[in-house]
N, C-alpha and C positions, 0 to 999 in steps of 0.2 A: 613573683612573676605572675602577672595576670595574663590570661589568654585561654585559648581552647586548643587542645591537641587532638586531632583525629588520627587514629591509628588503623591502618589496614591490617587487621589481626592475623590473617593467614600469611600475609606477606612477611610480617615480623616473625611469626612462628617458624616459617620455612627458612628464614635467614639467620636466626640466632641458633648457634649449634646446640646449646643445652635444651632449647625448646623443640628443635627439629628432632633431636634424639628422643625426647619425651613423647613427641607426637607419634612416633613409630610404635610406642607401647600403648598410649592412651591419649587420643586427641583431646578429649574432654579435660583431662588433667593438664595438658599443655595450655589449653585456653585458660584454665583456672590459675595456673602459675603466671601466665602473662598478666592476668587481671591483678594478681597479688603484687607483682612487680610494679605495675602501673599505678596501683592504689598507693603504694609507698611513695612513688615519685610525685603523684598528685598531692599527697599530704605535705611533702617536704618543699615542693615548689609553689604550691598555691595555684596550679593550673588545672583547668577542668579537662578531664580525659574522656574521650569517647572512642570505643573500639568498635570497628565495623567488620563483620564477617560475611563473606559471600554465602548466600543460601539460594543462589539463582537456579541451581539444579534440583532443588526440593520441589517435587510435584505438588502444586496447590499451595505452596508456602506463602504465607503472608508476612509482612514486615513485623518483627518481634523485638521489643525493647525489654531489657532487664537490667538490674543493678547487681554487679558482682564485686563485692568488697569495696563499694563506694565508687566504682567505675561504671559509667553507663556503657552497656553493651548492646549493639544492634545487629540483628540478623536480617539481611535483606530479603525482599520478597522474591518469588519465583520470577526469573527472567531479569533480575537486577543484580549487577555485580557490586562489590564493595566500592570499586572505582566510580561507578555510576552514582551511588549514594553520596559519596564524598564530594564529587563534582557538584551535585545538586545542592548539597549543604553549603559549599563554598560560595556558590552563586547567591543563595538566599542570605548568607551571612553578609556578603558584600552589599547587597541591595537593602537589607534591613537596617544597616548601620551607616548609610550614606550621610545622613544629617547629623549624626551623633558620633562621638569618639568611639570607635569600635575597638573591641579587644582583638589583639593579634590572633590570627588563625595559623596553626602549624599543622602540617600533614606529614605523617610518616609512611613512606612507601619507597620501594626500590624502582617501581615502574617509571621509566623515563618519560613516557607519554603523559602519564598522570601528573608527574612533577611539572611538566610544561603547562598543562591545563589549569592546575590549581594556582600556579604562579601568575597566570593571566588573570585570575580572580583576586589577586592581592594576598594570597596565602603564602606562607613560607614552607619550603620543603625541608624535611629532615629524613635522612636515610635511616633505616633500621640500625645500622652500625653507629651512626652519630647519636641516636637516641640511647642506645646501649651505653655508649661512652659517657654521655651526660648523666645518665642514671647512676653509673658507677662513681663518677666524681661527686655527685651529691650525697650518695651513701657514705663515701669516705669522709666528706666534710662533716656530716651529721655524726658519724662514729667518733671523730676526733672531738667534736663539740660535747658529746655526751660523756666521753671518757676524760675530758679535760686535758687532752694531749697536745694542746697547742704549744709550740716551742716559744718560750719567752725570749724576746730579743732585747737585751739590755743596751742602754746607750753606750756603755764602755766597750761593747763588742764592735762598735763602729769606729772607735777612736784608735789612733796610732799610739804606740807606747810612749813616744815623746810627749804627745798631747796629754796623755793620762798623768805623766809625771808633773807637767806644768800645773794641771788642775789640782792634783794632790798637794803640790806646794802651796798653791793659793788657799786651799781648804785649811791646811795646817796653820798657815800664818793668820788667817782670819780667826780661827778658833783660839789660837794662842793669844790674840789681842784681848779676849774677854777676861 
């Protein structure tokens, strides 16, 4: 899957129970765990992931970019929310790719107003719960692939007993003719 996934980091942390609980003990650890989960998702899906965190209350804060486990992480500048940053990115993405085939843009947020704004820019909304479910599905598929646990479905499992008897009769007659 090609595309770009923008994630409102604190929105996801506050909405995923395991991360919300972790946040109460250590916010930095919750951010690292989200980056680890998204890094795995990025590797399995082939989608570029960008996580945006609000830093708008940080006095004198400037926009800061870093790489955490292969995921691009952005902390907004003072006075700018993650929603503002994501909206600006969605507009730039739409304008920059008008003449060329653009990669789809997905935005993960529960914020209803934000969903409406990014949809108007041609982005697809994904709730934190939907992202969590997609990540779990992909992990399960990958686990089965690595463990070789795909159930083999043989042709005769789809045939009725009477059809199996007819085919077996044909097989025996054919081989007995040699």
